[in-house]
BALOBA-1460 file (C-alpha; in Angstrom, 3 decimals):
// residues 101
<rec num="1" residu="m" x="211.681" y="98.786" z="-91.325"/>
<rec num="2" residu="a" x="210.397" y="98.784" z="-94.904"/>
<rec num="3" residu="q" x="212.829" y="98.345" z="-97.742"/>
<rec num="4" residu="e" x="213.329" y="101.325" z="-100.051"/>
<rec num="5" residu="t" x="212.139" y="100.824" z="-103.618"/>
<rec num="6" residu="i" x="213.239" y="102.500" z="-106.837"/>
<rec num="7" residu="e" x="210.554" y="103.187" z="-109.412"/>
<rec num="8" residu="m" x="211.778" y="103.463" z="-113.001"/>
<rec num="9" residu="v" x="209.437" y="104.813" z="-115.665"/>
<rec num="10" residu="q" x="210.559" y="105.049" z="-119.293"/>
<rec num="11" residu="f" x="208.460" y="107.178" z="-121.626"/>
<rec num="12" residu="t" x="208.372" y="109.365" z="-124.704"/>
<rec num="13" residu="v" x="207.075" y="112.925" z="-124.810"/>
<rec num="14" residu="k" x="204.574" y="114.439" z="-127.223"/>
<rec num="15" residu="p" x="206.135" y="116.638" z="-129.922"/>
<rec num="16" residu="g" x="206.629" y="120.176" z="-128.643"/>
<rec num="17" residu="a" x="205.870" y="119.251" z="-125.018"/>
<rec num="18" residu="e" x="209.409" y="118.870" z="-123.620"/>
<rec num="19" residu="a" x="209.641" y="122.423" z="-122.215"/>
<rec num="20" residu="a" x="206.290" y="122.082" z="-120.441"/>
<rec num="21" residu="l" x="207.245" y="118.630" z="-119.130"/>
<rec num="22" residu="v" x="210.351" y="120.109" z="-117.497"/>
<rec num="23" residu="s" x="208.853" y="123.420" z="-116.309"/>
<rec num="24" residu="e" x="205.746" y="121.833" z="-114.772"/>
<rec num="25" residu="r" x="207.655" y="119.013" z="-113.074"/>
<rec num="26" residu="p" x="208.460" y="120.772" z="-109.748"/>
<rec num="27" residu="a" x="204.752" y="121.365" z="-109.060"/>
<rec num="28" residu="m" x="203.941" y="117.789" z="-110.040"/>
<rec num="29" residu="v" x="206.622" y="116.370" z="-107.709"/>
<rec num="30" residu="e" x="205.403" y="118.541" z="-104.815"/>
<rec num="31" residu="a" x="201.826" y="117.367" z="-105.392"/>
<rec num="32" residu="v" x="202.916" y="113.731" z="-105.328"/>
<rec num="33" residu="k" x="204.966" y="114.270" z="-102.160"/>
<rec num="34" residu="a" x="201.993" y="115.944" z="-100.469"/>
<rec num="35" residu="e" x="199.696" y="113.025" z="-101.272"/>
<rec num="36" residu="f" x="202.281" y="110.238" z="-100.899"/>
<rec num="37" residu="p" x="204.855" y="111.226" z="-98.251"/>
<rec num="38" residu="g" x="206.822" y="108.028" z="-98.893"/>
<rec num="39" residu="m" x="208.470" y="109.672" z="-101.916"/>
<rec num="40" residu="l" x="212.099" y="110.251" z="-100.928"/>
<rec num="41" residu="t" x="213.724" y="111.536" z="-104.126"/>
<rec num="42" residu="a" x="212.851" y="112.017" z="-107.766"/>
<rec num="43" residu="r" x="215.081" y="112.449" z="-110.812"/>
<rec num="44" residu="l" x="214.206" y="113.032" z="-114.450"/>
<rec num="45" residu="a" x="216.733" y="111.969" z="-117.067"/>
<rec num="46" residu="k" x="216.878" y="111.775" z="-120.825"/>
<rec num="47" residu="l" x="218.171" y="108.466" z="-122.169"/>
<rec num="48" residu="d" x="218.356" y="109.528" z="-125.811"/>
<rec num="49" residu="e" x="216.668" y="111.925" z="-128.237"/>
<rec num="50" residu="t" x="213.194" y="110.501" z="-127.610"/>
<rec num="51" residu="t" x="213.286" y="108.448" z="-124.401"/>
<rec num="52" residu="w" x="212.981" y="109.853" z="-120.894"/>
<rec num="53" residu="l" x="213.465" y="108.138" z="-117.539"/>
<rec num="54" residu="e" x="211.814" y="109.084" z="-114.249"/>
<rec num="55" residu="l" x="213.566" y="107.600" z="-111.206"/>
<rec num="56" residu="i" x="211.796" y="107.846" z="-107.875"/>
<rec num="57" residu="v" x="212.986" y="106.402" z="-104.589"/>
<rec num="58" residu="w" x="210.173" y="105.388" z="-102.251"/>
<rec num="59" residu="e" x="210.218" y="104.335" z="-98.606"/>
<rec num="60" residu="s" x="208.645" y="101.008" z="-99.603"/>
<rec num="61" residu="r" x="207.334" y="98.995" z="-102.526"/>
<rec num="62" residu="e" x="203.812" y="99.439" z="-101.164"/>
<rec num="63" residu="e" x="204.158" y="103.255" z="-101.300"/>
<rec num="64" residu="a" x="205.484" y="103.036" z="-104.866"/>
<rec num="65" residu="q" x="202.683" y="100.783" z="-106.041"/>
<rec num="66" residu="t" x="199.969" y="102.871" z="-104.383"/>
<rec num="67" residu="a" x="201.329" y="106.049" z="-105.973"/>
<rec num="68" residu="t" x="201.598" y="104.361" z="-109.376"/>
<rec num="69" residu="e" x="197.941" y="103.342" z="-109.152"/>
<rec num="70" residu="k" x="196.535" y="106.624" z="-107.794"/>
<rec num="71" residu="a" x="198.806" y="109.582" z="-108.635"/>
<rec num="72" residu="h" x="197.017" y="110.253" z="-111.938"/>
<rec num="73" residu="e" x="193.956" y="111.282" z="-109.881"/>
<rec num="74" residu="i" x="195.796" y="114.409" z="-108.656"/>
<rec num="75" residu="p" x="194.965" y="117.262" z="-111.104"/>
<rec num="76" residu="v" x="198.535" y="118.644" z="-111.277"/>
<rec num="77" residu="v" x="199.868" y="115.154" z="-111.942"/>
<rec num="78" residu="a" x="197.220" y="114.466" z="-114.594"/>
<rec num="79" residu="a" x="198.178" y="117.698" z="-116.358"/>
<rec num="80" residu="w" x="201.874" y="116.746" z="-116.296"/>
<rec num="81" residu="l" x="201.129" y="113.239" z="-117.546"/>
<rec num="82" residu="s" x="199.271" y="114.724" z="-120.525"/>
<rec num="83" residu="h" x="202.695" y="115.628" z="-121.988"/>
<rec num="84" residu="i" x="203.652" y="111.953" z="-122.217"/>
<rec num="85" residu="a" x="203.119" y="110.302" z="-125.586"/>
<rec num="86" residu="q" x="203.796" y="106.717" z="-124.527"/>
<rec num="87" residu="v" x="204.866" y="104.903" z="-121.387"/>
<rec num="88" residu="l" x="207.442" y="102.317" z="-122.450"/>
<rec num="89" residu="g" x="207.689" y="100.590" z="-119.098"/>
<rec num="90" residu="i" x="207.309" y="100.872" z="-115.343"/>
<rec num="91" residu="e" x="209.474" y="98.776" z="-113.038"/>
<rec num="92" residu="h" x="210.065" y="98.632" z="-109.300"/>
<rec num="93" residu="a" x="213.290" y="97.404" z="-107.748"/>
<rec num="94" residu="d" x="214.052" y="96.839" z="-104.075"/>
<rec num="95" residu="v" x="217.170" y="98.647" z="-102.857"/>
<rec num="96" residu="v" x="219.792" y="96.235" z="-101.559"/>
<rec num="97" residu="v" x="222.578" y="98.690" z="-100.694"/>
<rec num="98" residu="a" x="222.433" y="102.499" z="-100.666"/>
<rec num="99" residu="e" x="225.237" y="105.017" z="-100.295"/>
<rec num="100" residu="s" x="225.086" y="108.778" z="-100.508"/>
<rec num="101" residu="r" x="227.663" y="111.465" z="-100.847"/>
């Protein structure tokens, strides 16, 4: 069985684009799930006034890397990404232990 992987993307948002980033996100997530069924969960968080964090859990590192390389080709995803001013970093981490409520 493949090992789950967490994808962590830190970014800033273009001025005035925060509302669109949030409102368009559900459609973007659904489009990614449709194209890359290895997406298990996705969370969007705000680290501070300017920095956002997208956390996605994937079935495997391979799924995460493939989606990172190709998701921007999906029109709904490309539109959502247009709200991002700068990507500060993308990291993948293999899950060692996972609990849920």
